[in-house]
N, C-alpha and C positions, 0 to 999 in steps of 0.2 A: 263743914257742909251743913247746910240748912236741913233741919229735920222737921218733917211734917209741916203743917200749916193750919191756920184757923179753919180753912175750908176742908181739911182732911179729917173728918170725924167719922169713925166707924158707926154703923147702925147697931152693931152687936159687939160685945166685949172680946175682941181679938187681941192678941199680943201686939204691943206697939211696934215690934219688928216689922210687921206687915204694913202698917200705916206709914211708918217712917221711911221705908225703902222707896226710893224713887230713882230716876235716871238723869242725874245732872250731866252737863257737857263740860263744864269748867274743870279742867285737870291741871295739875301743877307741872307736868313734864318730868317729874323725878322718876328715875328707873324703879322697877320692882325687882327685888331679889328673886332668883329662881325658886328658892325655898318657899317664899310667900306665895308665889304663883301656884306651886304644887299643892299648897293647902287648899286653894280654891278648887283646883282640879280634883282633889281628894273628896271634897264635899259633893261635887258633881258625880263622882264615882258611885256614891251611895244612893242615888235616885232610884225610885222603883221603875220597873219595866216589865212588860208582858213576857212571860216565860223566863224572866231574868236575862233577857237577850242583850240588854245594855247596848242598844244600837248606836248610841252617840259616839262620835269621834271628834276631837277638838284639835285643830291645827292652830299654831300660834306663832307670833313673832314678838319678841321684846324689842323696845325702841333702839337698843344698842346692838341689835343683831344684824347680820347680813340679809335676813329675810324681811326686815322692816319696810324697806322701800316698796317691795312688791305688795305686801299686805295693805299698806297705806294707799297705794295706787289703785287698788280695787274699789275703794270707796267713791261714792259720788262726791262732787265738789262741795256740796253743803255739809257733808259729814267730814270730809278731809279738813275743812276749815277749822274744826275744833279738835278732831281726833288726833291731829298731829302732836298734841300734848299728852296723849295717853302713854302709859308705861308699857302696855301690851295690847295687841290686837288679836282677836280670836276668831276662828271660823268654825262654826258648828256644822257637822254633816251627820247624816244618819243612814245606817244600813237598812235597806228596804226589804230584806228577807230575814227569816229566822236562821240562826246558825244550826239548830238541831234538825231541821228538816228541809231547809231551802225554800219553804213556802213564803208568800208575801206576808210581811209583818205590817198589818194595817195601822198599828199604833206607833210606828217608828218615829213620826214627828211629835206625837203626844209625849212619848217617853223622853225624847231628846229635850223637849220643853221642860220636863221635870228636872233634868240634869242642869239646864241653864238656870232655872229658878234656885236650885240648891247653890250653885256657884254665885249667883247674884246676892243671895242672902248671906253667904259666908263672906263675900267681899265686904258687904256693909258692916258685918260684925268685926272685921279686921281694919276698918277705917278706909276702905277703898271704895271707889265708884265703879259700878258695872253698868254700862249703857249698851243695850242691845240695838241692832240696826238691821233694817232690810235694804237700806240705800247703798247698794254696792253692785258690782257686775258679777252676777251669778255664773254666767258662762265662762268668763275669764277666770274666776276663782276655781271652777271645776277643772278647766284645762291647765292653767298655769301652776296650780298646786297639785296636779296629777291625781285628782279624786277619781277613783274607779267608778265605772258605770253602775255598780251595785249600791252606790251611795248617792244620797240626795243632799245637795247643798241647802242648808236651812237658814242660817243667819250669821251675822258677825257681831262682835261685841268689843267695846273698848274698856280697858281696865286702867285705873290710875288713882293717884291720891287727889283729893279735892284741890281745886285751884280757885282763883279769884274770878268772880262773875265779870268784873270789869275787863278782864283779859280776853273775853270772848269777842267774836265779831259783833258789832253793834246790833245787827239784825237778830242775833240769838240771845242777847242779854235779857230781853223782856220775857222770853220763854223759860228762863232759868229759874223756875220755881216749881215746887211740887204741885201736881195737878190733882183734881178730884176724880171720883169714880161715879158712874151712874148709880142710881139707887138699886139696891139688891133685887127689888121686884122687877127691874128691867133685865135681869140676868138669869134668874131662876124661876121655874114654874113647875108646880107639881102636876103631873099628868102630861097630856099632849102639848105640843108647841102652842103657846098662847100669846104671841105678840103680833 
């Protein structure tokens, strides 16, 4: 897997883990052992959350399971074109209320994003690709995977070992490179909103 790039240069001295993490699409198609997948889920488990509510839930299908065809069918065609070589497909959902008092948990999406980032970084450390997606049928996912109304469907992710860029559909090969980020000044501002 290609790491970083000449255009990926941090403005401040952060650990290379953050700069080297990216979202390739080229995956090998090799299966992931359940034990390896559990390591990724364990990393997600330790994410911070408001009131330690841990609102995230992760539904998954490994490529050799009976659930794989359904999870794969949820993806839009452009994602299915490459994600069919993933080892596992994940669906992230979040509980919209607190367990301790039943009130709305306004940060449920934020907290679930923290769990996803933990998982993505752990995947990279173990030699896997973790590619998050919003290109899927949210309503079908909720209905066909029996997600209760108290939960919001957030995103899907594909997990797998790196594959060859040349095996991607031609239209995706040019995109298979780490991208840059906007300058930090375009993201942070001391005081009121300033953009």
